[in-house]
KEMIKE-40982 format. One record per residue (C-alpha): residue number from 1; residue in three letters; chain; x negated, y, z negated. Coordinates in pm, 1 decimal. Layout:
residues N
  pos  code  unit         u         v         w
  NUM   ALA     A         X         Y         Z
...
//
This chain:
residues 511
  pos  code  unit         u         v         w
    1   MET     A    4741.5    4192.0    3300.9
    2   SER     A    4690.1    4042.5    2963.6
    3   MET     A    4356.5    4016.3    2798.1
    4   GLU     A    4278.7    3705.5    2592.3
    5   ILE     A    4126.5    3788.5    2258.4
    6   THR     A    3879.6    3532.1    2126.8
    7   GLN     A    3886.4    3491.9    1753.1
    8   PRO     A    3546.3    3476.7    1596.3
    9   GLY     A    3464.7    3144.0    1438.7
   10   LEU     A    3182.3    2973.5    1262.1
   11   GLY     A    3118.7    2700.3    1514.0
   12   SER     A    2932.7    2381.1    1440.0
   13   ARG     A    2599.5    2553.6    1379.6
   14   GLY     A    2761.4    2806.7    1146.8
   15   LEU     A    2926.3    2528.5     950.4
   16   ARG     A    2593.4    2351.0     912.7
   17   MET     A    2430.3    2670.6     789.0
   18   LEU     A    2716.3    2732.6     547.1
   19   PHE     A    2690.0    2377.2     416.9
   20   ALA     A    2312.4    2414.0     375.4
   21   PHE     A    2358.5    2744.2     189.5
   22   VAL     A    2614.3    2596.8     -48.5
   23   ALA     A    2404.6    2284.0    -104.8
   24   LEU     A    2095.0    2493.2    -176.3
   25   GLY     A    2286.0    2708.8    -423.7
   26   ILE     A    2420.4    2406.1    -606.8
   27   ALA     A    2078.1    2243.7    -613.7
   28   LEU     A    1913.1    2555.3    -754.6
   29   SER     A    2185.6    2590.9   -1018.8
   30   LEU     A    2148.6    2230.9   -1130.2
   31   SER     A    1770.3    2266.5   -1127.6
   32   THR     A    1794.2    2570.8   -1353.3
   33   VAL     A    2006.4    2385.3   -1605.6
   34   TYR     A    1785.3    2074.0   -1593.5
   35   VAL     A    1457.5    2261.6   -1628.8
   36   ALA     A    1588.7    2477.2   -1911.7
   37   ALA     A    1716.6    2169.5   -2096.6
   38   HIS     A    1419.8    1936.9   -2052.2
   39   PHE     A    1116.5    2163.3   -2023.1
   40   ASP     A    1130.2    2400.7   -2317.0
   41   SER     A     751.4    2429.0   -2318.9
   42   LEU     A     755.9    2615.7   -1987.8
   43   GLY     A     924.6    2915.1   -2140.6
   44   VAL     A    1124.7    3175.1   -1950.8
   45   SER     A     839.8    3285.0   -1722.5
   46   GLY     A     742.9    2928.2   -1637.4
   47   THR     A    1100.8    2831.9   -1563.2
   48   LEU     A    1153.8    3135.8   -1339.7
   49   GLY     A     825.8    3071.1   -1161.9
   50   LEU     A     927.2    2712.4   -1094.2
   51   LEU     A    1262.7    2823.7    -956.0
   52   VAL     A    1097.4    3080.2    -728.8
   53   ILE     A     902.2    2810.2    -544.8
   54   LEU     A    1202.5    2579.3    -508.9
   55   PRO     A    1362.8    2758.7    -207.5
   56   PRO     A    1050.7    2738.9      14.2
   57   LEU     A    1006.7    2378.9     -95.3
   58   ALA     A    1367.6    2312.9       4.8
   59   VAL     A    1303.1    2463.7     349.2
   60   LEU     A     989.6    2251.1     384.6
   61   ALA     A    1191.4    1945.0     285.9
   62   VAL     A    1459.3    2012.0     549.7
   63   VAL     A    1205.4    2064.2     828.9
   64   GLY     A     995.4    1768.8     719.0
   65   LEU     A    1283.4    1526.5     678.6
   66   ARG     A    1403.1    1599.9    1031.4
   67   GLN     A    1064.1    1494.6    1161.5
   68   GLY     A    1058.5    1194.5     929.8
   69   ALA     A    1393.4    1074.9    1065.0
   70   ARG     A    1238.3    1058.8    1412.0
   71   TYR     A     965.4     829.7    1286.7
   72   PHE     A    1215.4     587.2    1139.1
   73   SER     A    1409.7     584.4    1465.9
   74   GLU     A    1091.3     467.4    1637.2
   75   PHE     A    1093.6     148.1    1432.5
   76   ARG     A    1428.4      49.2    1577.7
   77   ALA     A    1314.0     128.0    1930.6
   78   ASN     A     989.5     -68.5    1896.9
   79   TRP     A    1102.4    -351.5    1669.2
   80   SER     A     911.2    -675.8    1716.6
   81   PHE     A     879.3   -1014.6    1553.1
   82   GLY     A     582.4    -874.3    1359.9
   83   HIS     A     808.7    -621.2    1187.0
   84   THR     A    1048.4    -899.6    1096.1
   85   LEU     A     780.9   -1123.3     947.5
   86   ILE     A     634.3    -843.8     735.1
   87   PHE     A     980.3    -745.2     611.8
   88   LEU     A    1058.0   -1103.7     508.3
   89   LEU     A     727.9   -1131.0     323.8
   90   PHE     A     796.3    -797.8     155.7
   91   ILE     A    1131.1    -933.6      31.7
   92   SER     A     946.5   -1234.3    -110.0
   93   THR     A     723.9   -1006.6    -319.8
   94   LEU     A    1013.7    -846.2    -507.2
   95   VAL     A    1019.1    -934.4    -877.6
   96   PHE     A    1347.8    -942.9   -1068.1
   97   ARG     A    1225.5   -1113.2   -1384.6
   98   VAL     A     897.4   -1155.4   -1571.4
   99   ARG     A     811.7   -1499.2   -1713.0
  100   ASP     A     545.5   -1608.1   -1957.8
  101   VAL     A     321.9   -1913.8   -1919.9
  102   ALA     A     564.2   -2151.2   -2093.8
  103   ALA     A     856.3   -2049.4   -1870.8
  104   ALA     A     643.0   -2071.7   -1555.4
  105   LYS     A     534.4   -2426.0   -1643.9
  106   GLY     A     873.7   -2542.1   -1771.1
  107   GLU     A    1077.1   -2422.9   -1473.0
  108   PRO     A     849.5   -2317.7   -1187.2
  109   LEU     A    1135.5   -2301.6    -935.3
  110   ASP     A    1428.1   -2113.9   -1088.7
  111   ALA     A    1706.3   -1924.7    -908.4
  112   TRP     A    1503.9   -1604.0    -872.9
  113   ALA     A    1208.5   -1800.4    -734.2
  114   LEU     A    1425.8   -1900.1    -439.0
  115   LEU     A    1427.1   -1535.3    -332.4
  116   ARG     A    1052.7   -1575.7    -292.6
  117   VAL     A    1043.3   -1923.2    -139.7
  118   VAL     A    1324.7   -1890.9     116.1
  119   PRO     A    1186.5   -1587.3     304.8
  120   GLU     A     845.2   -1750.6     310.6
  121   ALA     A     996.1   -2069.9     451.7
  122   ILE     A    1165.9   -1866.7     726.0
  123   VAL     A     836.4   -1696.6     812.7
  124   ALA     A     656.3   -2031.4     824.5
  125   GLY     A     928.8   -2172.2    1049.1
  126   ILE     A     903.1   -1879.3    1290.2
  127   LEU     A     525.1   -1917.7    1311.8
  128   VAL     A     546.7   -2292.0    1376.1
  129   VAL     A     810.9   -2247.9    1646.7
  130   ARG     A     611.1   -1977.6    1823.8
  131   LEU     A     299.2   -2194.7    1810.4
  132   MET     A     476.5   -2504.2    1944.3
  133   ASN     A     645.4   -2302.9    2220.5
  134   ARG     A     303.7   -2162.3    2315.3
  135   ARG     A     425.9   -1805.9    2268.3
  136   THR     A     163.3   -1700.6    2011.9
  137   ASP     A    -167.7   -1879.3    1955.0
  138   TRP     A    -199.1   -1753.6    1598.4
  139   LEU     A    -385.8   -2065.4    1483.8
  140   ARG     A    -686.4   -1982.5    1699.2
  141   SER     A    -666.0   -1619.2    1596.4
  142   LEU     A    -663.4   -1725.4    1230.5
  143   PHE     A   -1020.4   -1856.7    1242.8
  144   GLN     A   -1193.3   -1567.6    1416.8
  145   GLY     A   -1405.2   -1290.5    1268.9
  146   ILE     A   -1296.2   -1114.3     951.5
  147   ILE     A    -967.1   -1300.0     938.1
  148   GLY     A   -1161.4   -1624.7     973.0
  149   ALA     A   -1363.1   -1538.4     661.0
  150   LEU     A   -1040.5   -1486.4     466.3
  151   ALA     A    -898.2   -1809.5     608.0
  152   THR     A   -1208.0   -1987.8     476.5
  153   TYR     A   -1141.4   -1835.5     135.6
  154   GLY     A    -779.9   -1954.8     152.9
  155   LEU     A    -890.9   -2309.1     233.8
  156   VAL     A   -1134.3   -2304.9     -59.4
  157   CYS     A    -844.3   -2195.7    -282.1
  158   ALA     A    -633.1   -2484.8    -156.9
  159   VAL     A    -913.3   -2734.9    -219.1
  160   SER     A    -955.0   -2600.5    -573.6
  161   SER     A    -606.9   -2734.1    -652.9
  162   VAL     A    -775.5   -3075.3    -693.6
  163   TRP     A    -944.5   -2965.5   -1018.5
  164   SER     A    -718.7   -2672.6   -1109.2
  165   VAL     A    -575.9   -2628.4   -1459.0
  166   TYR     A    -236.4   -2619.4   -1284.6
  167   HIS     A    -256.3   -2814.6    -958.2
  168   THR     A      78.3   -2731.8    -798.7
  169   TRP     A      54.4   -2362.4    -884.9
  170   THR     A    -286.0   -2331.6    -719.1
  171   LEU     A    -176.7   -2521.8    -409.6
  172   TYR     A     139.3   -2316.8    -364.2
  173   LYS     A     -30.9   -1980.5    -415.5
  174   SER     A    -315.2   -2078.8    -181.6
  175   LEU     A     -74.1   -2178.0      94.9
  176   GLU     A     113.0   -1854.5      30.4
  177   PHE     A    -204.9   -1654.4      89.8
  178   LEU     A    -274.0   -1847.7     410.0
  179   LEU     A      81.7   -1778.9     525.4
  180   ASP     A      35.6   -1405.5     470.3
  181   LEU     A    -290.2   -1417.4     662.5
  182   SER     A    -132.1   -1619.4     943.8
  183   VAL     A     121.3   -1342.3     998.9
  184   MET     A    -156.8   -1091.1    1058.7
  185   ALA     A    -333.8   -1342.6    1284.2
  186   ALA     A     -11.4   -1382.0    1484.5
  187   ILE     A      24.6   -1005.6    1515.8
  188   LEU     A    -331.1    -972.0    1643.8
  189   ALA     A    -267.9   -1253.7    1891.5
  190   SER     A      31.9   -1062.0    2026.4
  191   VAL     A     -54.5    -693.3    2041.8
  192   ARG     A    -175.1    -555.0    2371.5
  193   ASP     A    -302.9    -216.1    2258.9
  194   VAL     A    -351.2       9.4    1960.6
  195   LYS     A      -3.8     162.1    1992.6
  196   GLN     A     164.7    -169.9    1917.9
  197   LEU     A     -68.1    -236.0    1625.9
  198   ARG     A      -6.3     115.4    1497.8
  199   GLN     A     368.3      44.5    1489.1
  200   ILE     A     305.2    -256.9    1266.7
  201   ILE     A      74.7     -61.7    1035.1
  202   ASN     A     323.4     226.7    1020.0
  203   TRP     A     588.2     -22.7     912.1
  204   THR     A     358.5    -135.9     630.7
  205   TRP     A     308.9     222.7     509.2
  206   ALA     A     683.7     284.5     536.7
  207   LEU     A     773.4     -12.3     317.3
  208   TYR     A     554.4     119.0      37.8
  209   GLY     A     702.6     465.6      80.6
  210   LEU     A    1056.6     326.9      59.1
  211   GLU     A     956.6     141.5    -256.3
  212   LEU     A     859.2     475.0    -411.7
  213   VAL     A    1190.3     630.4    -308.4
  214   TRP     A    1385.3     341.4    -460.0
  215   THR     A    1184.6     371.0    -780.9
  216   TRP     A    1277.1     737.2    -816.0
  217   ILE     A    1643.7     656.3    -750.2
  218   GLY     A    1628.6     408.7   -1036.0
  219   ALA     A    1459.4     669.3   -1256.2
  220   ALA     A    1735.2     920.1   -1180.8
  221   LEU     A    2007.5     668.0   -1268.5
  222   TRP     A    1841.5     509.1   -1573.3
  223   PRO     A    1567.4     746.7   -1694.9
  224   SER     A    1530.5     577.0   -2032.8
  225   LEU     A    1454.6     243.7   -1864.7
  226   ALA     A    1228.2     382.5   -1592.1
  227   LEU     A     981.0     537.6   -1836.0
  228   ASP     A     776.7     329.1   -2078.7
  229   ASP     A     655.0     433.5   -2423.8
  230   LEU     A     379.1     643.2   -2268.0
  231   GLY     A     619.1     806.3   -2023.7
  232   ARG     A     480.3     620.6   -1720.4
  233   LEU     A     713.9     571.5   -1427.1
  234   ALA     A     805.3     209.5   -1344.6
  235   GLY     A    1055.6      34.9   -1122.2
  236   ILE     A    1361.0    -115.4   -1292.6
  237   TRP     A    1529.3    -347.2   -1041.6
  238   PRO     A    1333.2    -496.3    -885.4
  239   VAL     A    1053.7    -466.8   -1139.1
  240   VAL     A     765.0    -251.8   -1014.4
  241   ALA     A     472.7    -194.6   -1249.2
  242   SER     A     329.1     152.5   -1297.9
  243   ASN     A      -1.1      32.0   -1149.7
  244   SER     A     177.9     -75.3    -831.5
  245   ILE     A     350.9     260.5    -805.3
  246   GLY     A      12.4     426.5    -847.3
  247   VAL     A    -154.9     245.0    -559.2
  248   SER     A     146.5     293.0    -330.2
  249   ALA     A     143.0     665.5    -403.7
  250   ALA     A    -234.3     693.1    -352.6
  251   VAL     A    -212.1     517.5     -15.2
  252   ILE     A      77.0     734.2     106.2
  253   CYS     A    -113.9    1046.0      -3.2
  254   THR     A    -419.4     932.2     191.5
  255   VAL     A    -226.2     853.7     509.2
  256   ALA     A     -24.9    1177.9     488.5
  257   LEU     A    -339.3    1387.3     445.2
  258   ALA     A    -514.2    1212.6     734.7
  259   ARG     A    -223.1    1289.4     966.6
  260   PHE     A    -174.2    1642.4     831.9
  261   LEU     A    -536.3    1724.6     919.3
  262   ASN     A    -501.2    1575.8    1267.0
  263   ARG     A    -580.2    1856.5    1508.6
  264   GLU     A    -321.1    1730.6    1755.9
  265   ALA     A     -36.9    1727.3    1503.2
  266   GLN     A     254.7    1961.7    1571.9
  267   ARG     A     400.1    2207.6    1321.5
  268   GLU     A     701.8    1992.7    1237.0
  269   GLU     A     478.9    1690.0    1190.1
  270   ARG     A     264.2    1882.3     945.0
  271   ALA     A     574.5    1983.3     749.5
  272   TRP     A     673.5    1617.0     724.2
  273   TYR     A     328.8    1504.8     611.8
  274   ALA     A     299.2    1791.5     362.7
  275   LEU     A     633.2    1684.4     215.0
  276   LEU     A     520.9    1321.8     211.1
  277   PHE     A     193.6    1408.3      41.1
  278   GLY     A     371.2    1614.0    -225.6
  279   PHE     A     622.9    1338.6    -297.5
  280   ALA     A     354.0    1071.1    -322.2
  281   PHE     A     127.0    1289.3    -536.6
  282   VAL     A     406.8    1356.2    -785.0
  283   SER     A     471.7     980.3    -791.8
  284   LEU     A     103.2     918.4    -861.7
  285   LEU     A     106.8    1163.4   -1152.9
  286   ALA     A     425.3    1005.1   -1286.8
  287   SER     A     264.1     660.1   -1279.3
  288   GLN     A     -37.2     791.1   -1477.2
  289   THR     A    -255.8     530.5   -1307.9
  290   ARG     A    -614.2     644.7   -1355.5
  291   ASN     A    -784.9     402.4   -1117.0
  292   SER     A    -538.4     498.2    -841.9
  293   MET     A    -625.4     863.8    -895.6
  294   ALA     A    -993.7     775.8    -861.3
  295   GLY     A    -909.8     570.5    -552.7
  296   LEU     A    -724.0     866.5    -403.3
  297   ALA     A   -1027.3    1088.6    -460.4
  298   LEU     A   -1243.1     838.1    -270.2
  299   GLY     A    -981.5     804.8       4.1
  300   ILE     A    -960.0    1182.4      48.5
  301   PHE     A   -1339.0    1205.1      67.3
  302   LEU     A   -1348.8     944.0     345.6
  303   VAL     A   -1067.7    1116.4     536.1
  304   LEU     A   -1247.1    1451.8     520.5
  305   ILE     A   -1568.1    1288.5     642.6
  306   CYS     A   -1390.4    1126.2     938.2
  307   GLN     A   -1202.6    1446.0    1024.4
  308   ARG     A   -1521.2    1652.7    1001.2
  309   ARG     A   -1349.2    1863.6     734.7
  310   ILE     A   -1585.5    1807.5     444.2
  311   TRP     A   -1591.7    2183.6     387.7
  312   ILE     A   -1234.5    2155.4     258.1
  313   GLY     A   -1348.9    1917.6     -13.5
  314   ILE     A   -1641.3    2143.2    -104.3
  315   ALA     A   -1412.1    2446.7    -126.8
  316   GLY     A   -1165.9    2251.2    -339.1
  317   LEU     A   -1436.7    2139.0    -580.1
  318   ALA     A   -1578.0    2491.3    -596.5
  319   ALA     A   -1238.4    2615.6    -714.0
  320   LEU     A   -1155.2    2318.3    -937.8
  321   ILE     A   -1478.8    2276.6   -1132.6
  322   PRO     A   -1483.4    2628.1   -1287.9
  323   ALA     A   -1114.5    2597.1   -1370.7
  324   VAL     A   -1176.3    2267.7   -1549.4
  325   LEU     A   -1484.9    2387.7   -1735.0
  326   PHE     A   -1382.6    2737.2   -1838.3
  327   THR     A   -1004.4    2726.2   -1880.0
  328   SER     A    -749.9    2520.5   -2072.5
  329   LEU     A    -696.5    2307.4   -1760.7
  330   GLY     A    -986.2    2076.6   -1849.9
  331   PRO     A    -855.5    1969.8   -2193.5
  332   ARG     A    -506.5    1924.4   -2051.4
  333   ILE     A    -635.0    1696.3   -1776.9
  334   ALA     A    -837.1    1497.6   -2030.1
  335   GLN     A    -531.7    1462.1   -2253.8
  336   PHE     A    -319.0    1351.8   -1959.8
  337   LEU     A    -571.8    1091.3   -1848.7
  338   ALA     A    -615.3     960.3   -2204.0
  339   ARG     A    -246.7     857.4   -2216.5
  340   ASP     A    -253.0     879.8   -2597.9
  341   GLN     A    -509.2     598.9   -2611.4
  342   THR     A    -794.9     588.2   -2856.7
  343   GLU     A   -1156.9     607.6   -2746.3
  344   SER     A   -1205.1     234.3   -2800.5
  345   GLN     A    -897.1     154.4   -2591.0
  346   ILE     A   -1025.5     370.4   -2306.9
  347   GLU     A   -1371.5     212.6   -2323.3
  348   GLY     A   -1206.8    -130.3   -2319.2
  349   LEU     A   -1018.8     -34.4   -1999.0
  350   SER     A    -679.1    -100.6   -2162.5
  351   SER     A    -777.3    -452.5   -2282.9
  352   ARG     A    -925.0    -548.1   -1946.6
  353   MET     A   -1273.9    -588.3   -2091.2
  354   ASP     A   -1144.8    -841.8   -2345.5
  355   TRP     A    -973.8   -1038.4   -2069.5
  356   TRP     A   -1277.7   -1033.8   -1842.7
  357   THR     A   -1514.9   -1133.0   -2123.1
  358   PHE     A   -1301.3   -1435.2   -2211.0
  359   ALA     A   -1261.6   -1519.4   -1840.6
  360   TRP     A   -1639.9   -1519.5   -1801.5
  361   GLN     A   -1673.4   -1752.7   -2097.4
  362   GLN     A   -1416.9   -1989.7   -1944.9
  363   PHE     A   -1588.8   -1971.3   -1606.6
  364   MET     A   -1926.8   -2062.7   -1758.8
  365   HIS     A   -1777.3   -2394.6   -1866.3
  366   HIS     A   -1700.7   -2468.6   -1496.7
  367   PRO     A   -1961.8   -2267.7   -1302.1
  368   PHE     A   -1970.4   -2497.0    -998.2
  369   THR     A   -1597.1   -2529.3    -934.8
  370   GLY     A   -1403.9   -2265.4   -1123.6
  371   LEU     A   -1072.0   -2337.7   -1291.3
  372   GLY     A    -846.3   -2328.8    -987.3
  373   ALA     A    -745.3   -2036.3    -767.3
  374   TYR     A    -459.5   -1819.2    -899.0
  375   ALA     A    -417.3   -2047.4   -1202.1
  376   ALA     A    -738.9   -1961.5   -1384.9
  377   GLY     A    -631.0   -1612.9   -1485.6
  378   LYS     A    -271.1   -1676.9   -1581.7
  379   PHE     A    -301.5   -2016.9   -1748.1
  380   ALA     A    -665.5   -2063.3   -1856.3
  381   VAL     A    -733.3   -1705.7   -1969.5
  382   LEU     A    -424.5   -1494.0   -2033.5
  383   GLY     A    -220.1   -1785.7   -2166.1
  384   LYS     A    -486.3   -1866.9   -2424.2
  385   LEU     A    -515.9   -1500.7   -2520.9
  386   GLY     A    -142.4   -1479.2   -2584.9
  387   VAL     A     -63.0   -1239.1   -2300.3
  388   GLY     A      99.9   -1492.7   -2072.7
  389   THR     A     356.0   -1242.5   -1944.1
  390   ALA     A      72.8   -1085.3   -1741.4
  391   SER     A      48.5   -1261.5   -1406.6
  392   GLN     A    -318.6   -1182.7   -1334.6
  393   MET     A    -635.9   -1044.6   -1490.5
  394   HIS     A    -624.1    -702.4   -1323.1
  395   SER     A    -931.4    -764.4   -1109.6
  396   ASP     A    -958.8    -935.6    -773.5
  397   TRP     A   -1319.8   -1023.0    -841.8
  398   MET     A   -1264.5   -1189.2   -1177.2
  399   GLU     A    -966.3   -1378.4   -1036.0
  400   VAL     A   -1168.7   -1507.4    -741.1
  401   LEU     A   -1476.8   -1592.5    -946.5
  402   ALA     A   -1290.0   -1767.0   -1228.9
  403   GLY     A   -1067.5   -1953.5    -987.0
  404   THR     A   -1303.4   -2064.6    -709.4
  405   SER     A   -1657.2   -1986.1    -830.8
  406   LEU     A   -1905.8   -1880.2    -562.5
  407   TRP     A   -1738.0   -2102.4    -301.6
  408   GLY     A   -1449.7   -1858.9    -275.3
  409   LEU     A   -1637.4   -1543.4    -368.7
  410   ILE     A   -1879.0   -1562.6     -73.4
  411   PRO     A   -1621.8   -1560.9     212.9
  412   PHE     A   -1398.8   -1322.4      18.3
  413   LEU     A   -1682.4   -1072.1     -19.3
  414   ALA     A   -1793.8   -1127.8     341.2
  415   ALA     A   -1448.7   -1025.6     467.7
  416   LEU     A   -1446.3    -701.1     268.0
  417   VAL     A   -1801.6    -611.4     370.7
  418   GLY     A   -1708.4    -692.7     730.8
  419   CYS     A   -1420.0    -445.4     715.2
  420   TRP     A   -1644.8    -169.1     585.1
  421   VAL     A   -1914.8    -238.3     845.1
  422   VAL     A   -1675.0    -242.9    1141.2
  423   LEU     A   -1478.7      65.0    1035.5
  424   VAL     A   -1778.9     278.3     936.3
  425   ARG     A   -1960.8     178.6    1252.7
  426   SER     A   -1654.8     273.0    1457.9
  427   THR     A   -1666.1     631.8    1331.4
  428   TRP     A   -1961.1     683.7    1568.4
  429   ASP     A   -1795.3     502.7    1860.0
  430   ARG     A   -1718.8     766.0    2121.4
  431   SER     A   -1528.9     518.2    2337.5
  432   LEU     A   -1234.4     517.6    2094.5
  433   SER     A    -918.5     684.8    2216.7
  434   ALA     A    -748.5     963.0    2020.3
  435   ASP     A    -492.6     715.4    1882.0
  436   GLU     A    -762.4     469.5    1780.1
  437   ARG     A    -968.1     740.3    1606.7
  438   GLN     A    -668.9     878.1    1416.7
  439   LEU     A    -568.8     532.7    1296.9
  440   LEU     A    -931.6     467.6    1202.4
  441   THR     A    -930.1     774.4     977.1
  442   GLU     A    -628.5     672.4     772.4
  443   VAL     A    -722.4     302.8     759.1
  444   LEU     A   -1073.1     384.7     633.8
  445   GLY     A    -923.1     610.8     367.6
  446   VAL     A    -686.1     335.7     256.4
  447   LEU     A    -977.1      90.9     243.2
  448   GLY     A   -1151.9     326.3       2.2
  449   VAL     A    -843.7     338.6    -222.1
  450   ILE     A    -788.5     -36.2    -242.4
  451   THR     A   -1158.5    -125.2    -269.1
  452   LEU     A   -1195.6      83.5    -581.7
  453   ARG     A    -863.6     -47.8    -709.0
  454   SER     A    -973.0    -408.3    -654.7
  455   PHE     A   -1206.7    -387.6    -953.4
  456   PHE     A    -916.5    -301.0   -1186.4
  457   ASN     A    -619.0    -475.8   -1022.0
  458   VAL     A    -542.0    -739.1    -760.9
  459   GLU     A    -510.3    -560.1    -427.6
  460   LEU     A    -695.6    -798.2    -195.1
  461   SER     A    -602.4   -1151.6    -297.3
  462   TRP     A    -250.7   -1153.3    -444.5
  463   HIS     A      69.3   -1214.1    -247.8
  464   ALA     A     123.9   -1022.0     -39.0
  465   PRO     A    -179.8    -796.9      18.6
  466   PHE     A     -12.8    -592.2     293.8
  467   LEU     A    -236.8    -288.8     244.1
  468   TYR     A    -553.4    -495.4     271.0
  469   PHE     A    -427.2    -699.0     564.2
  470   ALA     A    -333.7    -379.4     750.3
  471   VAL     A    -696.2    -270.9     709.9
  472   VAL     A    -826.2    -617.3     801.7
  473   GLY     A    -600.4    -628.4    1106.2
  474   TYR     A    -728.2    -299.1    1244.3
  475   ALA     A   -1092.0    -377.9    1168.7
  476   GLU     A   -1056.3    -714.1    1344.0
  477   PHE     A    -878.4    -545.3    1635.6
  478   LEU     A   -1174.8    -310.6    1683.4
  479   ARG     A   -1423.8    -598.1    1645.5
  480   ARG     A   -1249.9    -807.4    1909.6
  481   LYS     A   -1224.0    -510.9    2141.7
  482   ARG     A   -1596.2    -441.1    2110.3
  483   LYS     A   -1674.3    -807.2    2168.9
  484   GLN     A   -1449.4    -816.0    2475.6
  485   GLN     A   -1621.0    -510.1    2617.9
  486   ALA     A   -1965.8    -654.7    2548.0
  487   PHE     A   -1903.6    -990.5    2714.9
  488   GLY     A   -1644.1    -901.8    2973.9
  489   GLY     A   -1742.2    -557.2    3085.2
  490   ALA     A   -1535.0    -246.3    3033.0
  491   ALA     A   -1188.2    -352.0    2929.3
  492   SER     A    -879.5    -148.5    2995.3
  493   PRO     A    -702.7       8.6    2695.9
  494   SER     A    -410.6    -230.1    2733.6
  495   ALA     A    -617.2    -546.6    2740.6
  496   SER     A    -556.4    -819.9    2488.2
  497   PHE     A    -853.5    -880.8    2261.6
  498   SER     A    -751.3   -1202.6    2093.4
  499   GLN     A    -564.0   -1439.9    2318.1
  500   PRO     A    -686.6   -1736.8    2518.4
  501   ARG     A    -596.9   -1748.7    2885.7
  502   SER     A    -332.4   -2015.6    2841.7
  503   PHE     A    -127.4   -1770.1    2637.4
  504   ALA     A    -175.8   -1471.3    2864.9
  505   HIS     A     183.0   -1486.4    2990.4
  506   SER     A     324.0   -1407.5    2646.3
  507   ARG     A      96.0   -1134.8    2517.1
  508   SER     A     362.9    -877.3    2438.6
  509   PHE     A     596.6    -874.6    2139.6
  510   SER     A     925.3   -1054.4    2184.4
  511   ARG     A    1219.8    -855.6    2063.4
//
C-alpha cells in the first residue's frame, strides 16, 4: 500500500499574498528614495515617520479599493440612458486648448470645438427622439418647479442674444445651458424611485473623481507641466484649472465624509470612503484653492448637522484652534493660504475685484438689458481688460447680472433659494426613507460647497453645471414627491413623481 505524499505549495491565495508583499516592499523602497530626494526639509525623523504610516495606509488602500471596485461594477449593472447623456455632456466639457477673444471671434468653430459640439448634438438627438416616440416627456418636466425657474433663466439668456455684444455666442451658450437642463428634466421624468436617481448622482460624483485621478496621472508623468509657478496642481491634457480641481476635491471630500459617518455603513465601506476622503483632501491641498477649502468647511458643517454629529466638529475645533494660535502651525497655514501673494493681491481676490468693478461699470451702461448672457464677461469685460484668455469672470452672480440684468438674476436666484428651502425643510421630514435621508445629507453638503464657490467662480451657470444640477435634480425630486403625497394621498416609494399619465407605460430607464 503506497501512500501519496502531497507537496506543499503556495496556492492561489499564497501567490496573491506573495505578490502583495513584494509590491509593498518595492513601493516602500521607491517611496523612501523619492521622499529623501524631494523633501529634504523633513529631515531624517520626518522621513522615517512618514514611512512608518505608509504600510497601514497601504492596507487601507487595498481594503478600500476592493469596496470601490464593487461600486463601479454597479454602474454597468444599472446603466441607463441618463448615464449615457451625462457622459456625453461630460466629454463636451473637456478643454484641449485655451483661446483668447480674438481667436474665439475669428474661428468660433475649430477642430477642437467639434469635440464639444458633436456630443451635444448626439444628446439633443436622443432627447428629441425620446420625446417624439413618447418615451420620456422631458419637455413638460422642464417647466416644473425648480427646474422651471432655471428654464426661465435659460430662455432669458437666449432672448438676450438679440442685444448681445456677440449674438451667436450668447445664443449658442444659452441653448447649451437649456440642453444641460433638459437632460436633468428627462432623468426626473424617467426615474421611479430614489435608488434610480441615486445611481445617476453617483455617476456624477464618479466622473469628478475620475477627473482627479487622471490629473494625478498627468502630474506623475509630466510634473513640471502639472504644477504652475505657485506649485498649484492643474490638469495637462485635457486642461483642468486648479480651481476646477479644488471644487471637485471639495465635493468628493464632502460626499465621502457623509457616507463614512453613515451609521449603516459597513467596515469595508468606511475603509473605501476614508481612502476617498484622503485622496480628495490631498488633491484639494495640491490645488491650493482657498474658496474650495472654505466651501469644504461649510459642506462638512452641514453634513455634521444632518448626521447629528455636530460634536465631532466642536471637538475638532477645540483641538485645532489652540494648535493654530499657540504653535507654528498657524503661521504655516497662513503662509500656505497666501500662495506668495502680497496683501493687496489677497484683498483684491487675485484680480477678481478689478474684473467685477469694471463689469459693474459696463453693466451700468445697460442696466435694463445687460450685455448678453455668457458674452458680457468674456468679450465686454475681460477682452477690454486684456485678459481675454479667461473664459469667465469667476463669479456666477456677476456673469448673470452683467449678461441678463435683473431679468435673468431673479429666476436664477429663485432656483438656488428653492433648492435650499426644499433640502433644509426635508431634514425634518420623518417620512423620508433611509436612502433618501442619506442622499439628502451629501447633496446638502455639496450645495453648501458650490453655493460658496459661486461667488468666486462659475459653478451654477456654466456648461455643464453637473454638480449643481445633481443638487437641483434631487431637490426637485423631493418637491414633486411631497406634492404628489399632498394631492394624491400617500404615494408608494416606487411611484413616479413627474410623469403625466400618457407616459406611464415608459417610466423606467431604457437600457
